[in-house]
DRENBAKOL-973946 format. One record per residue (C-alpha): x, y, z; residue number from 1. Coordinates in steps of 0.25 Angstrom, whole numbers, plus 5000, padded with zeros to 4 digits. Each point is the difference from the previous one (the first is absolute). Example, Ala and Ser with C-alpha at 12.3 -4.5 7.8 and 13.67 -1.06 7.14 Angstrom:
      X      Y      Z   seq
   5049   4982   5031     1
   5006   5014   4998     2
END
This chain:
      X      Y      Z   seq
   5000   4999   5001     1
   5006   5015   4996     2
   5003   5009   5010     3
   4991   5011   5002     4
   5004   5015   5004     5
   4996   5005   5014     6
   5004   5013   4997     7
   4993   5009   4988     8
   5013   5004   4996     9
   5015   4995   5001    10
   5014   5002   4998    11
   4998   4992   4985    12
   4988   5008   4997    13
   5009   5014   5002    14
   5013   4995   4993    15
   4995   5002   4986    16
   4997   5014   5003    17
   5013   5002   5008    18
   5008   4994   4988    19
   4992   5007   4989    20
   5004   5015   5009    21
   5014   4996   5002    22
   5004   4997   4984    23
   4992   5013   4996    24
   5000   5008   5013    25
   5011   5010   4991    26
   4990   5000   4988    27
   4990   5004   5008    28
   5010   5011   5005    29
   5005   5004   4988    30
   4987   5000   4991    31
   4992   5008   5013    32
   5012   5011   4999    33
   4999   5000   4986    34
   4983   5003   5001    35
   5004   5010   5010    36
   5009   5007   4992    37
   4992   5000   4987    38
   4987   5004   5008    39
   5008   5011   5007    40
   5005   5005   4986    41
   4984   4999   4996    42
   4995   5008   5011    43
   5010   5010   4999    44
   4996   5003   4985    45
   4985   4999   5004    46
   4994   5015   5000    47
   4993   5005   5014    48
   4985   4998   4999    49
   4993   5012   5008    50
   4986   5001   5005    51
   4991   5011   5002    52
   4986   5001   5008    53
   4988   5006   5002    54
   4985   4999   5005    55
   4987   5005   4995    56
   4987   5003   5006    57
   4988   4992   4992    58
   4987   5010   5003    59
   4999   5004   5015    60
   4987   5000   5006    61
   5000   5015   5000    62
   5002   5003   4988    63
   4989   4988   4995    64
   4989   5008   5011    65
   5004   5015   4993    66
   4997   4996   4987    67
   4988   4992   5002    68
   4994   5011   5006    69
   5005   5011   4989    70
   4994   4989   4990    71
   4987   4994   5006    72
   4991   5010   4993    73
   5008   4998   4987    74
   4997   4985   5001    75
   5014   4997   5002    76
   5007   4989   5007    77
   5014   4997   5001    78
   5005   4985   5007    79
   5011   4996   5003    80
   5007   4992   4989    81
   5005   4986   5002    82
   5014   5001   5005    83
   5005   4988   4990    84
   4994   5010   4988    85
   5008   5011   5006    86
   5014   4992   5001    87
   4997   4997   4986    88
   4998   5014   4996    89
   5014   5005   5007    90
   5007   4988   4991    91
   4993   5003   4988    92
   5008   5004   4987    93
   4991   5012   4997    94
   5003   5006   5015    95
   5015   4995   5000    96
   5001   5006   4984    97
   4995   5014   5007    98
   5008   5001   5012    99
   5013   4998   4988   100
   4994   5010   4992   101
   5003   5010   5011   102
   5014   4994   5005   103
   5010   4999   4989   104
   5008   4984   5001   105
   5002   4998   4987   106
   5015   5002   5004   107
   5010   4991   5008   108
   5012   5004   5005   109
   5014   4991   5006   110
   5014   5002   5003   111
   5008   4987   4994   112
   5010   4996   5010   113
   5011   4990   4998   114
   4990   4988   5006   115
   4988   5006   5004   116
   4989   5011   4992   117
   4993   5008   5009   118
   4986   5007   4996   119
   4999   5014   5006   120
   4989   5010   4997   121
   5008   5011   4994   122
   5012   5002   4996   123
   5009   5008   5008   124
   5008   5008   4988   125
   4991   4998   4987   126
   4985   5002   4997   127
   4995   4992   4989   128
   4987   5002   4992   129
   4997   4990   4990   130
   4987   4998   4994   131
   4995   4984   4999   132
   4990   5004   4988   133
   5014   5004   4990   134
   5005   4988   5006   135
   5005   4988   4991   136
   4990   4987   5006   137
   5012   4991   5003   138
   5008   5009   5009   139
   4987   5001   5011   140
   5005   4994   5012   141
   5014   4999   4996   142
   5013   5006   5005   143
   5006   5013   4995   144
   5013   5002   5003   145
   5005   5015   5003   146
   5013   5004   5001   147
   5005   5015   5004   148
   5012   5005   4989   149
   5002   5015   5005   150
   4992   5011   5003   151
   4994   5000   4985   152
   4997   4987   4994   153
   4997   4985   5006   154
   4997   4988   4994   155
   4989   4990   5000   156
   4999   4985   4996   157
   4993   4988   5000   158
   4998   4987   4993   159
   4988   5000   4989   160
   4999   4987   4991   161
   5012   4994   5005   162
   5010   5011   4998   163
   5005   5011   5008   164
   4995   5014   4995   165
   5009   5013   5007   166
   4998   5015   4999   167
   5008   5011   5003   168
   4990   5011   5003   169
   5001   5016   5005   170
   4995   5002   5014   171
   4985   5010   5001   172
   4994   4998   4987   173
   4991   4990   4994   174
   5005   4988   4992   175
   4993   4992   4991   176
   5009   4988   4996   177
   4991   4991   4993   178
   4995   4991   5012   179
   4998   5009   5011   180
   4998   5015   5003   181
   5009   5006   5011   182
   5005   5010   5008   183
   5009   5002   5012   184
   5003   5011   5006   185
   5012   5000   5010   186
   4998   5005   5016   187
   5007   5011   5004   188
   5006   4992   5010   189
   5010   4996   4990   190
   5012   5007   5000   191
   5016   5000   4999   192
   5000   4992   5012   193
   4990   4990   4999   194
   5000   4998   4985   195
   5010   4988   5001   196
   4990   4993   5010   197
   4991   5001   4989   198
   5005   4997   4990   199
   5006   4987   5006   200
   4986   4995   5004   201
   4990   4992   4991   202
   4986   5004   4999   203
   4989   4993   4994   204
   4985   5003   4997   205
   4989   4994   4995   206
   4986   5003   4993   207
   4987   4994   5004   208
   4988   5002   4994   209
   4987   5003   5007   210
   4993   4986   4998   211
   5013   4993   5005   212
   4999   5009   5013   213
   4986   4999   5002   214
   5004   4984   5000   215
   5011   5001   5009   216
   4993   5009   5010   217
   4989   4990   5000   218
   5008   4989   5004   219
   5007   5008   5012   220
   4987   5005   5006   221
   4993   4992   5010   222
   4987   5005   5007   223
   4994   4993   5013   224
   4989   5004   5008   225
   5003   5001   5015   226
   4990   4991   5005   227
   4988   5005   5008   228
   5001   5012   4993   229
   4998   5007   4987   230
   5016   5006   4998   231
   5006   4995   4989   232
   5015   4998   5001   233
   5010   5003   4988   234
   5014   4995   4998   235
   5009   5001   4989   236
   5012   4993   4998   237
   5010   5007   4992   238
   5014   5004   4995   239
   5000   5013   5006   240
   4994   5005   5013   241
   4997   5014   4995   242
   4994   4995   4989   243
   4992   4990   5007   244
   4995   5010   5008   245
   4997   5010   4990   246
   4991   4990   4993   247
   4991   4997   5012   248
   4998   5014   5003   249
   4995   5004   4986   250
   4993   4987   5000   251
   4991   5004   5013   252
   4997   5013   4992   253
   4995   4995   4987   254
   4991   4989   5008   255
   4995   5010   5009   256
   4996   5009   4987   257
   4994   4987   4993   258
   4992   4999   5014   259
   4994   5015   4997   260
   4997   5000   4986   261
   4986   4991   5003   262
   4997   5009   5009   263
   5002   5013   4990   264
   4994   4993   4988   265
   4987   4999   5010   266
   5000   5014   5001   267
   5003   5006   4989   268
   4990   4991   4993   269
   4989   5005   5008   270
   5004   5014   5000   271
   4998   4999   4985   272
   4988   4996   4999   273
   4994   5010   5010   274
   5007   5012   4994   275
   4995   4993   4986   276
   4985   4999   5006   277
   5002   5016   5006   278
   5005   5005   4987   279
   4985   4996   4994   280
   4992   5003   5012   281
   5008   5015   4998   282
   4995   5003   4986   283
   4984   4993   5004   284
   5000   5011   5013   285
   5008   5011   4991   286
   4989   4997   4988   287
   4987   5000   5012   288
   5006   5014   5005   289
   4999   5006   4987   290
   4986   4994   4997   291
   4994   5006   5014   292
   5006   5013   4998   293
   4996   5003   4985   294
   4986   4995   5005   295
   4998   5010   5011   296
   5004   5011   4991   297
   4989   4996   4991   298
   4987   4997   5009   299
   4997   5005   5012   300
   5000   4990   5012   301
   4990   4999   5011   302
   5004   4994   5015   303
   4994   4985   5002   304
   4992   4997   5011   305
   5002   4993   5011   306
   4993   4987   4995   307
   5008   5002   4986   308
   5012   5002   5007   309
   4998   4987   5008   310
   4996   4993   4987   311
   5012   5006   4991   312
   5010   4996   5012   313
   4995   4986   5000   314
   5000   4999   4985   315
   5014   5005   5000   316
   5005   4988   5009   317
   4993   4990   4994   318
   5007   5006   4988   319
   5015   4998   5006   320
   4996   4987   5005   321
   4997   4995   4986   322
   5013   5007   4995   323
   5007   4993   5012   324
   4994   4985   4996   325
   5004   5003   4985   326
   5014   5003   5004   327
   5000   4987   5008   328
   4995   4992   4988   329
   5011   5007   4992   330
   5011   4996   5011   331
   4993   4985   5000   332
   5002   5000   4984   333
   5013   5006   5001   334
   5005   4989   5009   335
   4996   4989   4990   336
   5006   5008   4990   337
   5012   5000   5009   338
   5001   4985   5001   339
   4997   4996   4987   340
   5015   5006   4995   341
   5010   4990   5005   342
   5011   5008   4994   343
   4996   5014   5010   344
   5011   5004   5007   345
   4991   5006   5011   346
   5001   4996   5013   347
   4986   5004   5006   348
   4987   5004   4991   349
   4997   5016   4999   350
   4987   4999   5008   351
   5001   4990   5013   352
   5001   5012   5008   353
   4986   5003   4996   354
   4994   4987   5005   355
   4998   5005   5013   356
   4986   4991   5003   357
   5005   4986   4992   358
   5013   4995   5012   359
   4997   4986   4993   360
   5005   5005   4990   361
   5010   5008   5001   362
   5006   4988   5010   363
   5000   4989   4987   364
   5008   5014   4992   365
   5008   5000   5013   366
   5002   4985   4999   367
   5001   5001   4984   368
   5011   5012   5001   369
   5009   4991   5010   370
   5000   4987   4991   371
   5004   5010   4988   372
   5012   5006   5009   373
   5004   4985   5006   374
   4999   4996   4983   375
   5010   5012   4997   376
   5010   4996   5013   377
   5000   4987   4994   378
   5003   5004   4986   379
   5012   5010   5006   380
   5005   4986   5006   381
   5000   4995   4987   382
   4989   4988   5001   383
   4993   4998   4989   384
   4986   4994   4996   385
   5002   4985   5002   386
   5005   5002   5012   387
   4989   4996   5012   388
   5001   5012   5008   389
   4996   5010   4989   390
   4989   4990   4994   391
   4993   5000   5013   392
   5003   5014   4998   393
   4993   5002   4988   394
   4989   4990   5004   395
   4996   5010   5012   396
   5001   5011   4992   397
   4991   4994   4989   398
   4988   4996   5012   399
   5001   5014   5004   400
   4996   5006   4987   401
   4991   4990   4997   402
   4994   5005   5015   403
   5001   5016   4997   404
   4993   4998   4987   405
   4988   4993   5006   406
   4999   5011   5011   407
   5003   5011   4991   408
   4987   4995   4990   409
   4990   4997   5013   410
   5006   5014   5004   411
   4996   5007   4988   412
   4986   4995   5001   413
   4998   5004   5014   414
   5005   5014   4995   415
   4993   5001   4988   416
   4985   4995   5007   417
   5004   5012   5011   418
   5004   5010   4988   419
   4985   4997   4996   420
   4993   5004   5012   421
   5008   5012   5002   422
   4995   5005   4987   423
   4986   4996   5004   424
   5004   5009   5011   425
   5004   5011   4991   426
   4989   5001   4990   427
   4990   4999   5013   428
   5008   5014   5005   429
   5000   5005   4987   430
   4985   5000   4999   431
   4997   5006   5014   432
   5008   5012   4993   433
   4993   5000   4990   434
   4992   5012   5003   435
   5012   5008   5000   436
   5003   5009   4988   437
   5007   4994   4990   438
   5010   5010   5000   439
   5003   4999   5016   440
   4999   4984   4997   441
   5010   5001   4990   442
   5008   5007   5010   443
   4998   4991   5011   444
   5006   4988   4990   445
   5012   5007   4998   446
   5002   5004   5013   447
   4997   4986   5005   448
   5012   4995   4989   449
   5008   5009   5006   450
   4997   4995   5014   451
   5003   4986   4996   452
   5013   5002   4993   453
   5006   5009   5011   454
   4997   4988   5011   455
   5009   4991   4992   456
   5012   5011   4996   457
   4999   5000   5017   458
   5000   4986   5001   459
   5011   4998   4991   460
   5009   5012   5004   461
   4999   4992   5014   462
   5004   4987   4994   463
   5012   5007   4994   464
   5004   5007   5011   465
   4999   4988   5006   466
   5010   4993   4990   467
   5011   5012   5002   468
   4999   4997   5014   469
   5003   4985   4998   470
   5011   5003   4988   471
   5007   5010   5012   472
   4997   4987   5010   473
   5008   4990   4992   474
   5012   4994   5006   475
   5007   4988   4996   476
   4995   4988   5006   477
   5014   4994   5002   478
   5010   5006   5007   479
   5017   4995   5002   480
   5001   4999   5016   481
   5014   4995   4999   482
   5010   5008   4988   483
   5010   4991   4992   484
   5011   4998   5009   485
   5014   4991   4997   486
   5001   4986   5006   487
   5015   5000   4998   488
   5004   4987   4993   489
   4992   4989   4998   490
   5007   4991   4991   491
   5005   4993   4994   492
   5004   4988   5012   493
   5014   5000   4998   494
   5002   4990   5013   495
   4989   4991   4993   496
   5007   5000   4987   497
   5013   4997   5008   498
   4995   4989   5006   499
   4994   4996   4989   500
   5013   5000   4994   501
   5007   4991   5009   502
   4988   4990   5000   503
   5001   5000   4985   504
   5014   4998   5002   505
   5000   4990   5009   506
   4989   4991   4993   507
   5010   5000   4990   508
   5009   4995   5009   509
   4990   4990   5004   510
   4996   4997   4987   511
   5017   4997   4995   512
   5003   4993   5014   513
   4985   4991   4996   514
   5005   4997   4987   515
   5015   4996   5005   516
   4993   4991   5009   517
   4991   4992   4988   518
   5012   5000   4991   519
   5013   5003   5005   520
   4999   4996   5014   521
   5011   4993   5007   522
   5000   4987   5009   523
   5006   5005   5013   524
   4997   4987   5008   525
   4998   4986   5000   526
   4987   5002   5006   527
   4996   5009   4988   528
   5005   4989   4990   529
   4992   4989   5007   530
   4988   5006   4999   531
   5003   5004   4985   532
   5006   4987   4995   533
   4993   4985   5000   534
   5015   4995   4998   535
   5006   4996   5014   536
   5010   5010   5006   537
   5013   4994   5005   538
   5005   5012   5007   539
   5005   5014   5001   540
   5015   5006   5000   541
   5003   5013   5008   542
   5006   5011   4993   543
   5014   4998   4999   544
   5011   5013   4996   545
   5013   4992   5001   546
   4995   4991   4988   547
   5011   5006   4992   548
   5011   4998   5010   549
   4997   4988   5005   550
   4989   4993   4993   551
   5000   4985   5007   552
   4994   5005   5012   553
   5001   4987   5008   554
   5015   5002   5002   555
   5002   5015   5002   556
   4988   5002   5008   557
   4994   4986   5007   558
   4992   5007   5011   559
   4994   5011   4990   560
   4986   5001   5000   561
   5001   4995   4985   562
   5008   4988   5003   563
   4988   4995   5009   564
   4991   5003   4989   565
   5007   4991   4989   566
   5000   4991   5014   567
   4986   4999   5000   568
   4998   4999   4985   569
   5008   4987   5002   570
   4992   4995   5010   571
   4988   5004   4993   572
   5006   4992   4988   573
   5001   4988   5009   574
   4984   4999   5000   575
   4998   5003   4986   576
   5009   4990   4995   577
   4997   4990   5009   578
   5003   4988   4993   579
   5013   4991   5001   580
   5011   5002   4990   581
   5008   5010   4993   582
   4992   5014   4997   583
   5002   5009   4988   584
   4997   5014   5002   585
   4999   5011   4988   586
   5001   5013   5005   587
   4997   5012   4989   588
   4991   5013   5000   589
   4993   5008   4991   590
   5008   5013   4999   591
   5015   5002   5000   592
   5006   5004   5012   593
   4991   4994   5010   594
   5009   4992   5007   595
   4999   4987   4995   596
   5015   4998   5000   597
   5000   5005   5015   598
   4990   4991   5004   599
   5006   4988   4992   600
   5014   5000   5005   601
   4994   5004   5015   602
   4989   4989   5000   603
   5012   4988   4994   604
   5009   5006   5012   605
   4990   4998   5010   606
   4996   4987   4998   607
   5015   4997   4999   608
   5002   5004   5015   609
   4989   4989   5004   610
   5009   4990   4996   611
   4993   4997   4986   612
   5008   4998   4988   613
   4997   5010   4991   614
   5004   5004   4985   615
   4995   5013   4993   616
   4998   5002   4986   617
   5003   5012   4992   618
   4989   5000   4988   619
   5000   5012   4996   620
   5009   5000   4990   621
   4996   5014   4995   622
   5006   5008   5010   623
   5006   4991   5009   624
   5002   5005   5015   625
   5002   4988   5010   626
   5015   5000   4998   627
   5002   5015   5003   628
   4992   4997   5014   629
   5010   4989   5003   630
   5012   5005   4994   631
   5002   4990   4991   632
   5006   4998   4987   633
   4990   4998   4989   634
   5008   4990   4989   635
   4992   4989   5000   636
   4985   4997   5003   637
   4987   4998   4996   638
   5001   5005   4987   639
   5014   4991   4998   640
   4993   4987   5005   641
   4986   5001   4991   642
   5010   5003   4987   643
   5007   4989   5004   644
   5013   5007   5000   645
   5003   4994   5014   646
   4995   4990   5012   647
   4991   5007   5011   648
   5008   4995   5009   649
   5013   5008   4996   650
   4990   5013   5003   651
   4997   4998   5014   652
   5008   5009   5010   653
   5001   5001   5013   654
   4994   5013   5006   655
   5003   5007   5015   656
   4987   4994   5007   657
   5003   4987   5003   658
   4990   4987   4994   659
   4998   5012   4989   660
   5007   4996   4986   661
   4995   5009   4987   662
   5000   4998   4986   663
   5002   5012   4992   664
   4992   5006   4987   665
   5013   4999   4993   666
   5002   5006   4985   667
   4989   5008   4998   668
   4996   4993   4986   669
   4993   5006   4987   670
   4989   4990   5002   671
   4996   5000   5013   672
   4986   4997   5002   673
   5000   4989   4990   674
   5010   4993   5009   675
   4989   4999   5010   676
   4993   4991   4990   677
   5011   4991   5000   678
   4999   4986   5005   679
   5012   5001   5008   680
   4993   5009   5009   681
   4993   4988   5007   682
   5013   4992   5001   683
   5006   5011   5007   684
   4989   5003   5010   685
   4998   4982   5001   686
   5015   4998   5002   687
   5002   5012   5011   688
   4987   4995   5007   689
   5008   4987   5004   690
   5011   5008   5007   691
   4993   5012   5005   692
   4987   5002   5011   693
   4998   5014   4993   694
   5002   5005   4987   695
   4999   5015   4998   696
   4997   5004   4986   697
   4999   5016   4996   698
   4995   5003   4989   699
   4997   5014   4991   700
   4989   5009   5004   701
   4986   4994   4995   702
   4995   5014   4993   703
   5013   5000   4990   704
   5002   4987   4998   705
   4993   4986   5000   706
   5012   4990   5004   707
   4993   5000   5015   708
   4988   4993   4995   709
   5006   4990   4992   710
   5008   4996   5012   711
   4987   5000   5010   712
   4996   4990   4995   713
   5013   4992   5003   714
   5000   5005   5015   715
   4993   4997   5013   716
   4999   5013   5005   717
   4998   5015   4992   718
   5003   5011   5009   719
   4996   5015   4993   720
   5006   5010   5006   721
   4994   5013   5001   722
   5007   5013   5004   723
   4992   5013   5007   724
   5003   5007   4990   725
   4996   4995   4991   726
   4991   4989   5003   727
   4985   5005   4997   728
   4985   4994   4998   729
   5001   4999   4986   730
   5013   4991   5000   731
   4994   4992   5010   732
   4989   4998   4990   733
   5009   4999   4989   734
   5007   4990   5006   735
   4987   4991   5005   736
   4995   5001   4986   737
   5014   4995   4993   738
   5001   4988   5011   739
   4986   4996   4999   740
   5000   5001   4984   741
   5014   4990   5002   742
   4992   4991   5010   743
   5014   5003   5009   744
   4994   4998   5016   745
   5013   4997   5007   746
   5003   5015   5003   747
   5002   5011   5010   748
   5002   5014   5002   749
   5010   5006   5008   750
   4999   5015   5003   751
   5015   5007   5000   752
   5003   5014   5006   753
   4989   5001   5010   754
   5001   5015   5007   755
   4997   5003   5015   756
   4995   5011   5007   757
   5009   5007   5010   758
   4993   4993   5012   759
   5004   4987   4994   760
   5014   5004   4996   761
   5003   5002   5015   762
   4993   4987   5003   763
   5010   4993   4989   764
   5012   5006   5008   765
   4995   4995   5012   766
   4998   4986   4995   767
   5013   5000   4992   768
   5009   5004   5013   769
   4993   4989   5008   770
   5000   4990   4990   771
   4985   4998   4997   772
   4993   4995   4987   773
   4998   5008   4987   774
   4991   5012   4998   775
   4996   5008   4988   776
   5010   5008   4998   777
   5007   5012   4993   778
   5006   4996   4988   779
   5003   4997   4986   780
   5003   4988   4992   781
   5002   5002   4986   782
   5011   5006   4992   783
   5013   4993   4998   784
   5013   5006   4994   785
   5015   4998   5006   786
   5000   4998   5013   787
   5011   5002   5010   788
   5000   4991   5012   789
   5012   5007   5009   790
   4990   5004   5009   791
   5000   4987   5007   792
   5012   4991   5002   793
   4994   4987   5004   794
   4993   5003   4986   795
   5014   5004   4994   796
   5007   4986   5005   797
   4989   4991   4996   798
   5002   5004   4986   799
   5014   4999   5000   800
   4998   4985   5006   801
   4990   4995   4989   802
   5009   5008   4989   803
   5013   4990   5005   804
   4991   4988   4999   805
   4994   5003   4987   806
   5015   5002   4996   807
   5004   4986   5006   808
   4988   4994   4992   809
   5004   5005   4987   810
   4988   5009   5000   811
   5007   5013   4996   812
END
């Protein structure tokens, strides 16, 4: 049964993470620093973004109540409009365009530095005039460089159509250069002292179109409603703080003017209609007065008695009532005509002020005007008919129009009936006065008409006076409660940009580290190797830094952790090769320089130290090294035997290790790989197995030469040495595929050059001092060249002894 974890995390879970960090910390640090440097450079070049803020109070209660009282008798009611509509109006294209008509932002100015270009409100030493209407469209929003030459001339340059255009022009004059019209004036601040400074500085300016500016300021404008109030907070982000404040102040003024337009339009429409009616009545009055004077001059007029006077007064009042009813009927017709004209611009019908006795009609008309105003505001906000909000308003308008038509139709019928009654009353009164002489009766008729029109004239004068008073009392429905003020620098967020740069750099480092883990990660411990491969792992060899000096570590450092590692490998071999009889062990590697010869030599030595009779054969006839490790002559060897030039017994050499003999590779043949296929290989191995307990066969690297694959079928065990500097997951998979394809099963892996952490290094020193067993130490077991053995006197004496013995035996 598999052992279950008792903790949520243990050391094995954290080890891959710690390994990843230890392998890639320098990349993470390096790329984070690169990201920080790049982000710092970018943020240094970024222009500062400033903000300005102002607050507008929508129609306040005191303004609303006062205006309502003024217009109450005129039938005009104004309601506080929806805040959302007001926000859309403030940010509408038309309103912003009106603002930009009042302020000139069509030019931007810049100071050019070595790294950074800063925008400024105005150039201190220049005044530039450039009309965007006469400028080539391709130059809009493109930088135009300006350079002062002397007190009389300057130069401008720009890129147009992929080519640089330069003009040298005189100061203080309007110059048309084909692409633009420009006039540059020099400030009085420029003198002999400041001239060199101005000449050294590079300047730029840009030309913008109104459409571009509208879109730019629309994008930078933010409008928010202060919670639980009718206050709108306007914030504008811009590269220039002065420009932001100027724009907001102008926007507030233009918006306030916009809110006054409807009230003024209503007042003007009413006053114009009253004046028209007054003009007509004035003409009638003048005509009647003239008629009375002429009539009196031609006839003698007698005074009326009391009964006749009462009848005359009643007749006069009845006639006034008739005229008033007819005027009301005309007002109804005027209202219907107003509603029938869909393209009318009026905000209020001219006769609405006469509807004193029609409160229901007046309420419907007020609702109609409110909806028309809302529709106008929605249009100003950019909405069109397909929008659901616009459709709802249009539907309500149509419904109210229908109701008003129905009401006016019924009202006109009622008024017509009352006019008939009044006319009947007038006929009765005229009959009472029929006994009055005709001359007096005619005079009474004229005076009656005069009195009626005088009454209407007085009524209209009163309404005109009210209208004039209302005009004088019109005040803005909105007010600025906080003028534009600068909020300072609000962007860009340079700290966030720097952190993003660091984060991107760290991400790139982690990505590279991840790729290295997937494709290039080196195997560093036998534990990792066991987890990755199905091939058994024989053991591991610690790093051995003195391999170039003393390659046979069993002799040079018999109590070191490297020697203990080989002893452990020897023990493991006893379990793997537990059958009786001689054993043939092949040692190879995937890549050159992984330490296969170092392993072969020391494995043979440690087996010989165990009183086993061992022979090491150097089958690497392409680049032999065994003879160099033992400091032997390489005159006759494996290649000599395979080509039939000598007997193998003549090639056996005695080494400085007791019980260990060697057959070197011999002279390098031109067809080394073909010699491996020779039948004499089997003869050689079979003959040697009779005399020795172990045959250690050193072969070329598998990735370069396939000799080891041929020999693996002839041996009892193949040892593949892998070096931590070159061992990768892909290499292990490749080796498994090769062995599987060739049906080679008796193989093990051995990891060389295992490195350890500092704390394990101290532990290794402690173990070495007191003679303890092997640890995974610090070292390197590959790469042999020419060796110097003078550092170990015992080792030198052994070499001299072996040389004498070989000379006595006739082996050279």
